[in-house]
N, C-alpha and C positions, 0 to 999 in steps of 0.2 A: 549386334552383340557388343561391338566396341563402344557404342553410345551408352549402353547399360553399364558397362564397366566404368566409363567416365562419370556417369551420374552417381554411381555407388561411391566412387572416390570423392566426389564433391560432397555427397551426403555425409561422409565420414569426417569432412573438414568443418562441418557445422558444429559449433560448440554449444554446450548446455551450461549456462552460468550456475554457480553454486546455489544462488537464491532460487532459481527456477527448479533446480534438482530437488531442493528441500521442499518447495511447493508441490512438486510431483510426488514425492514420497508421502507428504502429508495427505495429498489427494487419495493415494492408494490406501493409506491407513483409514481415512474417513469412509471410503467405499466399503472396506472390510467391516468397519464398525456398523455400517448400515446393511450388512448382510449381502453385499455384492462382492463376490470373490473373483479376483482377476489373477489368472495364472501367471507364473514368472515369464513364460514365453510371450503371453499377450502384453505384459508390462514392458518387455523389451521391444516388442513391435510398436507399442505406443510411443516409446522414445524415438523410434525411427520415424514415426508419423510426425512428431513434433519437429524433428530435424528437416523432414521433407517439406513441411509447411514453411519453415524459414527459408529453405532453398528456393521454393517457388516464389517467395516474396523478395528474392534477391538479397537476402540477409545472410550473414555468416554466424548468426547467433539466435538461439531460440528466445522468444519473448513471451510474456504472460498471455497475450492474446492468442498465441498459437494453441493454447489448451482447447479452444473452441473446436479444433479439428478432431478432438477425441470424443465428441458427443455421440457419435454413432458406433463407436467400437468398445465402449466401456460397460454397456448394459448387457445383462444376460437374458432377462425376461422383459417383455414390453412395459410392465409396471415399474421397472427399475429406471426407465428413461427420465422421469421427473426428478428423482433423487440425483441421478448423474448430472442432469442439467443444472440443478440447484448448486451442487458441489462445484461444478466447473465454473459457474458464475463467480463464486468466491475466489477461485484461483486465477481468473483471467484479469485480475486487477494488478497493475504494475506495482512494484515495491514503492515507488514514489507516491502513487495514489493511495496506497495503504497507509503510508506515513502521514500524508495529508489528512486522511480520514481520522486517524488516531489523534493528531494534533487538534483538528477541528472539534472532535468529540470532547477532548479534554478542556478546550477553551469554552465550549458551550456549557459543560458541567460547572466550570468555575463561574462563568457569567451568571447562570441561573441561580446558583447557590449564593452569590454575593449581592443579588438585587435588593434584598431587604436587610442587608447587614449594616449594623450601626457601630459595631466594635472596630475601632481604628486598627487595633493590633491584627485582627483577622483580615481586614482590608489590605493591610501592608503585606501579609502573607500571600493573599490573592494576587497582589501587584507583582510580587517576586515570581510567582508561578507564571503569570502572564508575560513577564519579561523573558523568562526562560523559553516559553513557547514561541514568542516573537523571535528570539535569537535563533532558535532551531529552524523556524520557518525561513528566516532570512538566509541562513546557511544552505538550506535545501535549494532555494532559488539560485543562489550563486554557484553551487556545486553541480547543478543540473541544467545549465543554460541550453544544452542541446536536447533536452527532453521534449516530450509531446507538448505542443503549445497550449492545448486545453488544460493539461495538468499544471503547467506553469501559470496559466491564467488563474486557476483556482487558488494556487498558493499565493499569488500576488493579491488576490481579493482578500484572502485570509490575513495576509500581512497588514493590509490597510485596516481591516476590522480590528485587529489586535492593537495597532498603533492608535486608532481612535479610542478604543476602550481604555487603553493604558493612559492616554491623555486625560480622559474623563476621571479615571481612578485617581490620578495624580492631583487633579483639581479638587476632588472630593476629600482626599486625605489632607491636602494642603500642608501646612507647617507642622501638623501633628507627627508626621513621619520623622522629621528632623528633631523635634522635641523628644521623641521616644529614643532615637539613636543616641542623643547626648544626655539623656536622663533628666530632661527638663519637663516639668508638668506632671 
């Protein structure tokens, strides 16, 4: 009995960061939108499961990958399992990886749209956007040095891609950018 009380106390010490809580609320809303009703009581139990998962992994904080532990408690009917698993996959991505995916997508959209572009003014705008994405990527790397190594590696690769593309854009634009800034030509 004493061991259970000790475990319960430790479980209550596990924190749920705001970002994870927002993801959890979003998950519950998406389940509801898909016709899967989760009672308030079960929602509270799910939060306990998230905390217990962190505790079993010797952590003091719930992380995005802990959502995987909910795959067998969120469905009501067997046909709900696939929807639950799909929604859980969306929420098991860390905030850093979500930001990486967002930046990479934005970069690829800019890259593909600028491939056949000949208008120097538009290329200069693309360059400014690429510089912004690069600075954001560099900040993410420096602010998350203790993050998952795979995530940092992905960010570093993206940073190198951005630097390379920015270098090529700068060469393509050449002196036209300075001429436009100073009203020459």
